[in-house]
C-alpha positions as YAML, in Angstrom:
chain: A
units: angstrom
residues:
- id: 1
  name: MET
  ca: [108.06, 166.50, 45.53]
- id: 2
  name: PRO
  ca: [109.85, 168.96, 43.04]
- id: 3
  name: ALA
  ca: [108.76, 170.12, 39.85]
- id: 4
  name: ILE
  ca: [111.34, 168.55, 38.16]
- id: 5
  name: PRO
  ca: [110.51, 165.84, 35.70]
- id: 6
  name: PRO
  ca: [111.48, 162.37, 35.96]
- id: 7
  name: LYS
  ca: [113.78, 162.64, 32.81]
- id: 8
  name: ASN
  ca: [116.18, 165.69, 34.27]
- id: 9
  name: TYR
  ca: [116.67, 163.87, 37.14]
- id: 10
  name: LEU
  ca: [120.14, 163.07, 36.80]
- id: 11
  name: SER
  ca: [121.08, 165.50, 34.22]
- id: 12
  name: THR
  ca: [120.30, 168.07, 37.67]
- id: 13
  name: ILE
  ca: [122.18, 165.39, 39.54]
- id: 14
  name: ASP
  ca: [125.24, 165.39, 37.60]
- id: 15
  name: SER
  ca: [125.21, 169.38, 37.26]
- id: 16
  name: PHE
  ca: [125.89, 169.37, 41.08]
- id: 17
  name: VAL
  ca: [128.28, 166.63, 41.08]
- id: 18
  name: ALA
  ca: [130.28, 168.49, 38.54]
- id: 19
  name: HIS
  ca: [130.88, 171.37, 40.64]
- id: 20
  name: TRP
  ca: [131.50, 169.58, 43.37]
- id: 21
  name: THR
  ca: [134.20, 167.86, 41.73]
- id: 22
  name: LEU
  ca: [135.35, 171.27, 40.92]
- id: 23
  name: VAL
  ca: [135.16, 172.93, 44.82]
- id: 24
  name: ASN
  ca: [137.26, 170.17, 45.91]
- id: 25
  name: ALA
  ca: [139.38, 170.19, 43.42]
- id: 26
  name: LEU
  ca: [139.75, 174.02, 44.86]
- id: 27
  name: PRO
  ca: [143.93, 174.68, 46.33]
- id: 28
  name: GLY
  ca: [144.40, 174.40, 49.26]
- id: 29
  name: GLY
  ca: [140.82, 173.96, 49.72]
- id: 30
  name: THR
  ca: [138.66, 170.94, 51.88]
- id: 31
  name: PRO
  ca: [136.19, 168.86, 50.55]
- id: 32
  name: LEU
  ca: [132.65, 169.81, 50.38]
- id: 33
  name: VAL
  ca: [131.08, 167.91, 52.99]
- id: 34
  name: LEU
  ca: [126.70, 168.70, 53.91]
- id: 35
  name: PHE
  ca: [125.03, 167.97, 57.35]
- id: 36
  name: GLY
  ca: [125.39, 164.53, 58.37]
- id: 37
  name: ALA
  ca: [128.52, 164.03, 57.18]
- id: 38
  name: TYR
  ca: [126.67, 163.89, 53.73]
- id: 39
  name: ALA
  ca: [130.01, 163.99, 51.16]
- id: 40
  name: LEU
  ca: [130.01, 163.53, 47.07]
- id: 41
  name: THR
  ca: [131.25, 159.87, 47.33]
- id: 42
  name: ASN
  ca: [127.59, 159.93, 49.16]
- id: 43
  name: ILE
  ca: [126.17, 162.25, 45.84]
- id: 44
  name: THR
  ca: [127.36, 159.42, 43.71]
- id: 45
  name: ALA
  ca: [125.67, 156.52, 45.28]
- id: 46
  name: ASP
  ca: [122.12, 158.39, 45.89]
- id: 47
  name: ARG
  ca: [122.73, 159.17, 41.76]
- id: 48
  name: THR
  ca: [123.73, 154.94, 42.09]
- id: 49
  name: ALA
  ca: [120.53, 153.58, 43.02]
- id: 50
  name: LEU
  ca: [118.66, 156.60, 41.43]
- id: 51
  name: VAL
  ca: [119.18, 154.98, 38.21]
- id: 52
  name: THR
  ca: [118.79, 150.95, 39.71]
- id: 53
  name: GLN
  ca: [115.30, 152.90, 40.60]
- id: 54
  name: LEU
  ca: [115.11, 153.96, 37.37]
- id: 55
  name: ALA
  ca: [115.08, 151.72, 34.96]
- id: 56
  name: LEU
  ca: [113.05, 149.53, 37.52]
- id: 57
  name: VAL
  ca: [110.39, 151.15, 36.89]
- id: 58
  name: GLU
  ca: [110.50, 151.53, 33.26]
- id: 59
  name: THR
  ca: [110.94, 147.50, 33.82]
- id: 60
  name: ASN
  ca: [107.41, 147.68, 35.37]
- id: 61
  name: GLU
  ca: [105.95, 150.17, 32.98]
- id: 62
  name: VAL
  ca: [106.13, 148.33, 30.01]
- id: 63
  name: ALA
  ca: [105.08, 144.78, 32.46]
- id: 64
  name: ALA
  ca: [102.13, 147.13, 32.68]
- id: 65
  name: LEU
  ca: [101.34, 148.41, 29.06]
- id: 66
  name: THR
  ca: [101.82, 144.02, 28.37]
- id: 67
  name: ALA
  ca: [99.62, 143.17, 30.79]
- id: 68
  name: SER
  ca: [97.07, 145.44, 29.58]
- id: 69
  name: ALA
  ca: [97.08, 145.33, 25.79]
- id: 70
  name: ASP
  ca: [96.27, 140.90, 27.57]
- id: 71
  name: ARG
  ca: [93.19, 142.13, 29.72]
- id: 72
  name: ASP
  ca: [92.50, 144.30, 25.95]
- id: 73
  name: ILE
  ca: [92.50, 141.45, 23.85]
- id: 74
  name: LYS
  ca: [90.95, 138.59, 26.01]
- id: 75
  name: ARG
  ca: [88.18, 141.83, 26.91]
- id: 76
  name: ALA
  ca: [87.17, 141.64, 23.71]
- id: 77
  name: ASN
  ca: [87.42, 138.87, 22.48]
- id: 78
  name: MET
  ca: [84.94, 137.95, 25.40]
- id: 79
  name: GLY
  ca: [82.37, 140.03, 24.71]
- id: 80
  name: GLU
  ca: [82.38, 139.25, 21.14]
- id: 81
  name: LYS
  ca: [81.70, 135.61, 22.07]
- id: 82
  name: ILE
  ca: [79.26, 137.00, 24.68]
- id: 83
  name: ARG
  ca: [77.11, 138.12, 21.78]
- id: 84
  name: GLN
  ca: [77.54, 135.46, 19.94]
- id: 85
  name: PHE
  ca: [75.94, 133.72, 22.69]
- id: 86
  name: ASN
  ca: [72.66, 136.29, 23.43]
- id: 87
  name: SER
  ca: [72.15, 136.62, 19.42]
- id: 88
  name: THR
  ca: [71.80, 132.42, 19.16]
- id: 89
  name: VAL
  ca: [69.85, 132.06, 21.72]
- id: 90
  name: ARG
  ca: [67.88, 134.22, 20.26]
- id: 91
  name: GLY
  ca: [67.63, 132.82, 17.73]
- id: 92
  name: LEU
  ca: [67.84, 129.72, 18.59]
- id: 93
  name: LEU
  ca: [65.11, 129.86, 21.88]
- id: 94
  name: PRO
  ca: [62.66, 132.84, 21.11]
- id: 95
  name: ARG
  ca: [60.01, 133.49, 23.51]
- id: 96
  name: THR
  ca: [61.37, 130.38, 26.21]
- id: 97
  name: ILE
  ca: [63.24, 131.34, 29.32]
- id: 98
  name: TYR
  ca: [66.41, 131.69, 27.87]
- id: 99
  name: PRO
  ca: [65.59, 135.29, 26.77]
- id: 100
  name: ASN
  ca: [65.51, 137.40, 29.39]
- id: 101
  name: SER
  ca: [67.65, 136.30, 31.35]
- id: 102
  name: LEU
  ca: [70.75, 136.98, 29.19]
- id: 103
  name: PRO
  ca: [73.52, 139.25, 29.96]
- id: 104
  name: ARG
  ca: [73.92, 142.09, 28.72]
- id: 105
  name: VAL
  ca: [77.85, 142.96, 27.30]
- id: 106
  name: PRO
  ca: [79.57, 145.45, 28.90]
- id: 107
  name: SER
  ca: [81.21, 147.74, 27.38]
- id: 108
  name: LEU
  ca: [85.08, 147.13, 26.92]
- id: 109
  name: ASN
  ca: [85.71, 150.03, 30.08]
- id: 110
  name: SER
  ca: [83.28, 148.25, 32.20]
- id: 111
  name: ALA
  ca: [85.05, 147.60, 36.07]
- id: 112
  name: PRO
  ca: [86.17, 144.40, 36.13]
- id: 113
  name: GLY
  ca: [82.83, 143.39, 38.58]
- id: 114
  name: LEU
  ca: [80.55, 144.32, 35.10]
- id: 115
  name: TRP
  ca: [82.45, 141.78, 33.48]
- id: 116
  name: MET
  ca: [82.48, 139.13, 35.92]
- id: 117
  name: ARG
  ca: [79.19, 138.86, 36.74]
- id: 118
  name: ALA
  ca: [78.44, 138.86, 32.61]
- id: 119
  name: MET
  ca: [80.46, 136.32, 32.57]
- id: 120
  name: ASP
  ca: [78.96, 134.06, 35.23]
- id: 121
  name: GLU
  ca: [75.29, 135.36, 33.78]
- id: 122
  name: ALA
  ca: [76.21, 133.57, 30.87]
- id: 123
  name: ALA
  ca: [78.25, 130.76, 31.19]
- id: 124
  name: ALA
  ca: [74.53, 130.25, 33.81]
- id: 125
  name: VAL
  ca: [72.34, 129.80, 31.18]
- id: 126
  name: TRP
  ca: [74.75, 128.60, 28.74]
- id: 127
  name: ASN
  ca: [74.87, 125.49, 31.06]
- id: 128
  name: ARG
  ca: [71.42, 125.69, 32.18]
- id: 129
  name: VAL
  ca: [69.95, 125.26, 28.48]
- id: 130
  name: ASN
  ca: [72.08, 121.92, 27.50]
- id: 131
  name: THR
  ca: [70.81, 120.20, 30.19]
- id: 132
  name: ASP
  ca: [67.25, 120.97, 29.67]
- id: 133
  name: VAL
  ca: [65.42, 118.57, 27.40]
- id: 134
  name: PRO
  ca: [65.98, 120.14, 23.51]
- id: 135
  name: PRO
  ca: [63.34, 121.79, 22.45]
- id: 136
  name: PRO
  ca: [62.41, 120.55, 18.64]
- id: 137
  name: ALA
  ca: [65.27, 121.86, 15.93]
- id: 138
  name: ILE
  ca: [68.07, 122.35, 18.47]
- id: 139
  name: THR
  ca: [71.16, 120.33, 18.91]
- id: 140
  name: LEU
  ca: [72.19, 119.90, 22.24]
- id: 141
  name: PRO
  ca: [75.36, 121.00, 23.54]
- id: 142
  name: LEU
  ca: [75.26, 124.10, 22.49]
- id: 143
  name: VAL
  ca: [78.05, 125.16, 20.06]
- id: 144
  name: LEU
  ca: [79.16, 128.63, 18.06]
- id: 145
  name: THR
  ca: [80.40, 129.13, 15.30]
- id: 146
  name: GLY
  ca: [84.30, 127.52, 15.67]
- id: 147
  name: PRO
  ca: [83.56, 124.86, 17.13]
- id: 148
  name: TYR
  ca: [83.55, 126.89, 20.70]
- id: 149
  name: ALA
  ca: [81.82, 124.60, 23.62]
- id: 150
  name: ARG
  ca: [80.56, 126.28, 26.30]
- id: 151
  name: ALA
  ca: [83.82, 124.87, 28.29]
- id: 152
  name: GLY
  ca: [85.35, 126.58, 25.96]
- id: 153
  name: PHE
  ca: [83.87, 129.54, 26.97]
- id: 154
  name: VAL
  ca: [84.73, 128.97, 31.13]
- id: 155
  name: THR
  ca: [88.87, 128.39, 29.74]
- id: 156
  name: ASP
  ca: [88.11, 131.61, 28.44]
- id: 157
  name: GLN
  ca: [86.68, 133.40, 31.01]
- id: 158
  name: THR
  ca: [89.00, 132.46, 33.63]
- id: 159
  name: ALA
  ca: [91.87, 133.34, 31.50]
- id: 160
  name: LEU
  ca: [90.15, 136.80, 32.10]
- id: 161
  name: ILE
  ca: [89.67, 137.09, 35.23]
- id: 162
  name: THR
  ca: [93.03, 136.31, 35.78]
- id: 163
  name: ALA
  ca: [94.21, 138.82, 33.06]
- id: 164
  name: PHE
  ca: [92.10, 141.66, 35.29]
- id: 165
  name: THR
  ca: [94.59, 140.36, 38.06]
- id: 166
  name: THR
  ca: [97.44, 140.16, 36.55]
- id: 167
  name: GLN
  ca: [96.31, 143.82, 35.02]
- id: 168
  name: ASN
  ca: [95.57, 145.10, 39.00]
- id: 169
  name: THR
  ca: [98.66, 144.27, 40.06]
- id: 170
  name: ALA
  ca: [101.74, 145.07, 37.16]
- id: 171
  name: PHE
  ca: [99.71, 149.13, 36.89]
- id: 172
  name: THR
  ca: [100.12, 149.04, 41.03]
- id: 173
  name: VAL
  ca: [103.96, 147.03, 40.58]
- id: 174
  name: ALA
  ca: [104.93, 150.81, 38.28]
- id: 175
  name: GLU
  ca: [102.84, 153.05, 40.36]
- id: 176
  name: THR
  ca: [104.68, 151.60, 43.85]
- id: 177
  name: ALA
  ca: [108.15, 151.34, 41.62]
- id: 178
  name: ARG
  ca: [107.25, 155.71, 40.44]
- id: 179
  name: ASN
  ca: [107.29, 156.58, 43.76]
- id: 180
  name: LEU
  ca: [109.81, 155.34, 45.79]
- id: 181
  name: ARG
  ca: [111.12, 157.27, 42.06]
- id: 182
  name: ASP
  ca: [110.64, 160.09, 42.87]
- id: 183
  name: VAL
  ca: [110.88, 159.93, 47.08]
- id: 184
  name: GLN
  ca: [114.82, 158.92, 46.05]
- id: 185
  name: PHE
  ca: [115.11, 162.31, 44.20]
- id: 186
  name: ASP
  ca: [113.11, 163.45, 46.59]
- id: 187
  name: ALA
  ca: [115.88, 163.30, 49.26]
- id: 188
  name: ILE
  ca: [118.12, 164.13, 46.54]
- id: 189
  name: TYR
  ca: [116.38, 167.48, 45.78]
- id: 190
  name: ASP
  ca: [116.81, 168.11, 49.68]
- id: 191
  name: ARG
  ca: [121.08, 167.60, 49.07]
- id: 192
  name: LEU
  ca: [120.73, 170.22, 46.09]
- id: 193
  name: VAL
  ca: [118.97, 172.77, 47.90]
- id: 194
  name: GLN
  ca: [121.60, 172.19, 50.71]
- id: 195
  name: TYR
  ca: [124.19, 172.44, 48.45]
- id: 196
  name: ARG
  ca: [123.41, 175.48, 46.70]
- id: 197
  name: ARG
  ca: [122.88, 177.64, 50.02]
- id: 198
  name: VAL
  ca: [126.50, 176.21, 51.40]
- id: 199
  name: ILE
  ca: [128.18, 177.35, 48.42]
- id: 200
  name: GLN
  ca: [126.19, 180.98, 48.06]
- id: 201
  name: GLY
  ca: [127.15, 181.23, 51.73]
- id: 202
  name: ARG
  ca: [131.22, 180.50, 51.27]
- id: 203
  name: PHE
  ca: [131.69, 181.93, 47.85]
- id: 204
  name: PRO
  ca: [131.67, 185.83, 47.08]
- id: 205
  name: LYS
  ca: [129.17, 186.56, 44.02]
- id: 206
  name: THR
  ca: [131.81, 187.02, 42.08]
- id: 207
  name: HIS
  ca: [133.13, 184.68, 42.65]
- id: 208
  name: GLN
  ca: [132.94, 182.06, 39.18]
- id: 209
  name: LEU
  ca: [131.84, 179.31, 41.69]
- id: 210
  name: TYR
  ca: [129.11, 181.06, 42.86]
- id: 211
  name: GLN
  ca: [127.28, 181.69, 39.14]
- id: 212
  name: SER
  ca: [127.75, 179.18, 38.03]
- id: 213
  name: LEU
  ca: [126.09, 177.33, 40.57]
- id: 214
  name: PRO
  ca: [123.81, 175.29, 38.86]
- id: 215
  name: VAL
  ca: [120.07, 175.92, 38.91]
- id: 216
  name: LEU
  ca: [116.87, 174.21, 40.81]
- id: 217
  name: ARG
  ca: [114.18, 176.04, 38.95]
- id: 218
  name: SER
  ca: [113.35, 176.98, 35.72]
- id: 219
  name: ALA
  ca: [113.77, 181.73, 34.95]
- id: 220
  name: SER
  ca: [110.84, 182.68, 35.04]
- id: 221
  name: GLY
  ca: [109.11, 182.74, 31.62]
- id: 222
  name: SER
  ca: [111.02, 179.58, 30.14]
- id: 223
  name: THR
  ca: [107.77, 176.74, 30.25]
- id: 224
  name: PRO
  ca: [107.08, 177.25, 26.88]
- id: 225
  name: ASP
  ca: [104.12, 177.43, 25.74]
- id: 226
  name: PRO
  ca: [101.28, 174.50, 24.69]
- id: 227
  name: VAL
  ca: [100.37, 173.21, 20.88]
- id: 228
  name: ASN
  ca: [96.87, 172.22, 21.19]
- id: 229
  name: VAL
  ca: [96.23, 168.80, 19.69]
- id: 230
  name: GLY
  ca: [94.22, 166.47, 17.11]
- id: 231
  name: SER
  ca: [93.50, 162.78, 17.37]
- id: 232
  name: GLU
  ca: [91.97, 160.17, 13.90]
- id: 233
  name: TRP
  ca: [92.25, 156.48, 13.36]
- id: 234
  name: ILE
  ca: [94.45, 155.45, 10.55]
- id: 235
  name: ALA
  ca: [92.30, 151.76, 10.00]
- id: 236
  name: THR
  ca: [94.89, 150.72, 6.85]
- id: 237
  name: LEU
  ca: [97.99, 151.37, 9.39]
- id: 238
  name: ASN
  ca: [95.23, 150.27, 12.71]
- id: 239
  name: LYS
  ca: [96.83, 152.95, 14.53]
- id: 240
  name: ALA
  ca: [95.47, 156.22, 16.25]
- id: 241
  name: ARG
  ca: [96.97, 159.26, 14.44]
- id: 242
  name: ILE
  ca: [97.57, 162.06, 16.24]
- id: 243
  name: THR
  ca: [98.30, 165.09, 15.59]
- id: 244
  name: HIS
  ca: [100.15, 168.61, 16.88]
- id: 245
  name: THR
  ca: [100.37, 172.86, 16.06]
- id: 246
  name: ALA
  ca: [103.98, 173.80, 15.99]
- id: 247
  name: SER
  ca: [105.29, 175.64, 19.03]
- id: 248
  name: THR
  ca: [107.12, 178.76, 18.16]
- id: 249
  name: ASP
  ca: [109.59, 178.54, 21.59]
- id: 250
  name: PRO
  ca: [113.04, 179.91, 20.08]
- id: 251
  name: ARG
  ca: [114.85, 177.11, 22.75]
- id: 252
  name: LEU
  ca: [113.10, 173.90, 21.14]
- id: 253
  name: SER
  ca: [114.78, 170.38, 21.00]
- id: 254
  name: GLY
  ca: [111.28, 168.57, 19.97]
- id: 255
  name: TYR
  ca: [107.67, 167.35, 20.78]
- id: 256
  name: GLN
  ca: [107.20, 163.94, 23.32]
- id: 257
  name: LEU
  ca: [103.66, 161.75, 22.70]
- id: 258
  name: ARG
  ca: [102.62, 160.51, 26.36]
- id: 259
  name: GLY
  ca: [100.47, 158.08, 27.23]
- id: 260
  name: SER
  ca: [97.62, 156.95, 30.80]
- id: 261
  name: ILE
  ca: [95.98, 153.87, 30.53]
- id: 262
  name: GLY
  ca: [93.29, 153.05, 32.08]
- id: 263
  name: GLY
  ca: [91.21, 154.84, 34.36]
- id: 264
  name: THR
  ca: [88.84, 157.71, 32.90]
- id: 265
  name: ARG
  ca: [90.97, 160.52, 32.46]
- id: 266
  name: TYR
  ca: [95.08, 161.73, 31.95]
- id: 267
  name: ASP
  ca: [97.34, 160.57, 35.42]
- id: 268
  name: THR
  ca: [100.20, 162.31, 34.76]
- id: 269
  name: ASN
  ca: [101.73, 159.98, 37.68]
- id: 270
  name: ASN
  ca: [101.14, 157.34, 34.68]
- id: 271
  name: GLU
  ca: [101.84, 158.33, 32.31]
- id: 272
  name: THR
  ca: [104.14, 156.58, 29.12]
- id: 273
  name: VAL
  ca: [106.25, 158.32, 27.17]
- id: 274
  name: ILE
  ca: [105.39, 156.45, 23.55]
- id: 275
  name: ALA
  ca: [107.53, 159.07, 21.35]
- id: 276
  name: THR
  ca: [109.75, 161.10, 20.69]
- id: 277
  name: ASN
  ca: [110.24, 163.65, 17.63]
- id: 278
  name: PRO
  ca: [112.49, 166.48, 16.66]
- id: 279
  name: PRO
  ca: [111.61, 170.01, 16.20]
- id: 280
  name: GLY
  ca: [109.61, 170.66, 12.39]
- id: 281
  name: VAL
  ca: [107.18, 166.69, 12.51]
- id: 282
  name: LEU
  ca: [104.15, 167.32, 14.06]
- id: 283
  name: VAL
  ca: [102.48, 164.00, 13.00]
- id: 284
  name: PHE
  ca: [102.73, 160.65, 16.16]
- id: 285
  name: GLU
  ca: [101.25, 157.12, 14.85]
- id: 286
  name: THR
  ca: [101.16, 154.44, 17.62]
- id: 287
  name: ASN
  ca: [98.54, 151.80, 18.76]
- id: 288
  name: VAL
  ca: [100.56, 151.77, 21.48]
- id: 289
  name: GLY
  ca: [97.19, 150.72, 24.60]
- id: 290
  name: LEU
  ca: [95.08, 150.07, 21.85]
- id: 291
  name: VAL
  ca: [95.64, 146.56, 20.44]
- id: 292
  name: ALA
  ca: [91.40, 146.24, 20.88]
- id: 293
  name: SER
  ca: [88.16, 147.88, 19.84]
- id: 294
  name: GLY
  ca: [86.73, 149.79, 22.78]
- id: 295
  name: SER
  ca: [90.94, 150.64, 23.48]
- id: 296
  name: THR
  ca: [91.13, 153.57, 25.47]
- id: 297
  name: LEU
  ca: [93.73, 155.60, 25.75]
- id: 298
  name: TYR
  ca: [94.60, 158.57, 26.94]
- id: 299
  name: ALA
  ca: [97.45, 160.90, 25.08]
- id: 300
  name: LYS
  ca: [99.29, 164.22, 25.15]
- id: 301
  name: VAL
  ca: [102.20, 165.90, 23.43]
- id: 302
  name: TYR
  ca: [104.94, 167.93, 25.21]
- id: 303
  name: VAL
  ca: [107.02, 170.72, 24.04]
- id: 304
  name: LEU
  ca: [110.83, 170.25, 24.92]
- id: 305
  name: THR
  ca: [113.48, 172.82, 25.07]
- id: 306
  name: ASP
  ca: [117.23, 172.59, 24.95]
- id: 307
  name: THR
  ca: [116.85, 174.34, 28.78]
- id: 308
  name: GLY
  ca: [115.09, 171.41, 30.64]
- id: 309
  name: ASN
  ca: [111.75, 173.24, 29.92]
- id: 310
  name: GLU
  ca: [108.50, 171.36, 29.36]
- id: 311
  name: LYS
  ca: [104.67, 171.62, 28.68]
- id: 312
  name: GLY
  ca: [101.97, 168.81, 28.24]
- id: 313
  name: SER
  ca: [99.14, 169.42, 26.07]
- id: 314
  name: LYS
  ca: [95.48, 169.19, 26.77]
- id: 315
  name: SER
  ca: [94.44, 165.79, 27.01]
- id: 316
  name: ILE
  ca: [92.98, 163.55, 24.16]
- id: 317
  name: LYS
  ca: [91.11, 160.30, 24.78]
- id: 318
  name: ILE
  ca: [91.15, 158.43, 21.81]
- id: 319
  name: VAL
  ca: [89.06, 155.26, 21.27]
- id: 320
  name: ARG
  ca: [89.62, 151.77, 18.76]
- id: 321
  name: PRO
  ca: [86.78, 151.29, 16.64]
...
């Protein structure tokens, strides 16, 4: 994949389209056509298709974040219900067969399979308690505070299983859309490489159109240095506060907070832009991906320059208390 971030896809293409237009407008010249009859109209059409795909990526990323938030809320609620059920059974039915059959409450980021097993075990114990002969001092069926009966638990169990599937599907769809976006740009990028070679062969180095030829790779030493990042949870805001050091790059145009939700590490293929700050603002506050206790967000702060270059910080792990 070309070393051009997706945020620069369109601007890169636009610079070549503008240059190509000038070449075609030369007096007495003929419109430039690349191998395979690829002309200016073709790259314009490819750009339009890429714009459509970029919009689809954004839509799918929002859907994936929404599905992740819904899963985390349902997962946190289910974890609390299992905890309450376990505590109630241990308190009401000590020295019986039931406490030893209770499931462990999975951590929020445990695999879906562990959650399904814990829910199945809790539902099975709850059913057995309800159908066994009641010992003294316990009213059946067993109902938690709410009131919250086993039927409600089973309903929530089904909803969480659905949420797991929805979240996984949404992230797969979003990843597929990103991959297709990159495939589309890769094909355009190959044409841009061809265009540069044709122009370099057509004009002498002293020609204005040779000297103004758009570049595809950053000049050596133009990548900014990364910043150092830290975070804390601000309970009064229900948000994470991410702070970072200032960049000293003279071409600094701003900072961008990006996040990766799901998995066990930061994944640049699944990163999402959360917020952008101008130079001088060294704090981000967000609850994206942090909707419930135990929700995890992997984040980076990127330094952006006015030449279109960027550099991400080391990733940090933020867990909502």
